[in-house]
C-alpha positions as CSV (number, residue, x, y, z in Angstrom):
1,M,135.9,37.5,67.1
2,R,133.6,40.4,66.3
3,K,130.8,38.7,68.2
4,E,132.9,38.3,71.3
5,I,134.0,42.0,71.2
6,G,130.4,43.1,70.8
7,R,129.3,41.0,73.7
8,A,132.1,42.3,75.9
9,L,131.2,45.9,75.0
10,T,127.5,45.2,75.7
11,E,128.1,43.6,79.0
12,A,130.6,46.3,80.1
13,G,128.2,49.0,79.0
14,F,125.4,47.5,81.0
15,I,127.6,47.5,84.1
16,V,128.5,51.1,83.6
17,F,124.8,51.9,83.1
18,L,123.9,50.2,86.3
19,F,126.7,52.0,88.2
20,Y,125.6,55.4,87.0
21,S,121.9,54.7,87.6
22,N,122.7,53.6,91.1
23,L,124.7,56.9,91.7
24,L,121.8,58.9,90.3
25,M,119.3,57.2,92.5
26,G,121.5,57.9,95.5
27,E,121.3,61.6,94.8
28,F,117.6,61.4,95.3
29,N,117.6,59.6,98.6
30,R,116.9,61.3,101.9
31,S,120.6,61.9,102.3
32,G,121.2,63.2,98.7
33,M,120.9,66.8,97.5
34,G,119.1,65.9,94.3
35,N,115.6,66.6,95.6
36,Q,116.7,70.1,96.6
37,K,119.0,71.0,93.7
38,G,117.3,69.2,90.8
39,L,118.0,66.6,88.2
40,L,120.6,68.6,86.1
41,W,122.7,69.2,89.3
42,A,122.5,65.5,90.2
43,V,123.7,64.5,86.7
44,E,126.5,67.0,86.8
45,D,127.5,65.8,90.3
46,I,127.8,62.1,89.3
47,L,129.5,62.6,85.9
48,T,133.1,63.0,87.1
49,P,136.4,61.5,85.8
50,S,136.9,59.6,89.0
51,N,133.4,58.1,88.8
52,F,134.0,57.2,85.2
53,A,137.3,55.5,86.1
54,I,135.6,53.5,88.8
55,A,132.8,52.5,86.4
56,L,135.3,51.2,83.8
57,I,137.3,49.3,86.4
58,A,134.1,47.7,87.8
59,A,132.9,46.9,84.2
60,V,136.2,45.1,83.4
61,I,136.2,43.2,86.6
62,G,132.5,42.3,86.2
63,Y,133.0,41.2,82.7
64,G,135.9,39.0,83.7
65,V,133.9,37.4,86.5
66,V,130.9,36.7,84.3
67,E,133.1,35.2,81.6
68,Y,134.9,33.0,84.1
69,L,131.7,31.7,85.5
70,R,130.2,31.2,82.0
71,K,133.2,29.0,81.0
72,K,133.4,27.2,84.4
73,L,129.7,26.3,84.6
């Protein structure tokens, strides 16, 4: 049971990490303002409650899909 919970938290955490790293990279694209306003501004811009909610929802869905495929295959 503990192993399953640990694996779920690890996989969900990795999905959240990928989500936020993608947002941060987007701030430094040609269309983003990160190059002009700096790293601290970019981090503050992406760390919002709505982004966190989206990341958690995506992590739960992603974990569910991975577990489904793991058991099916």
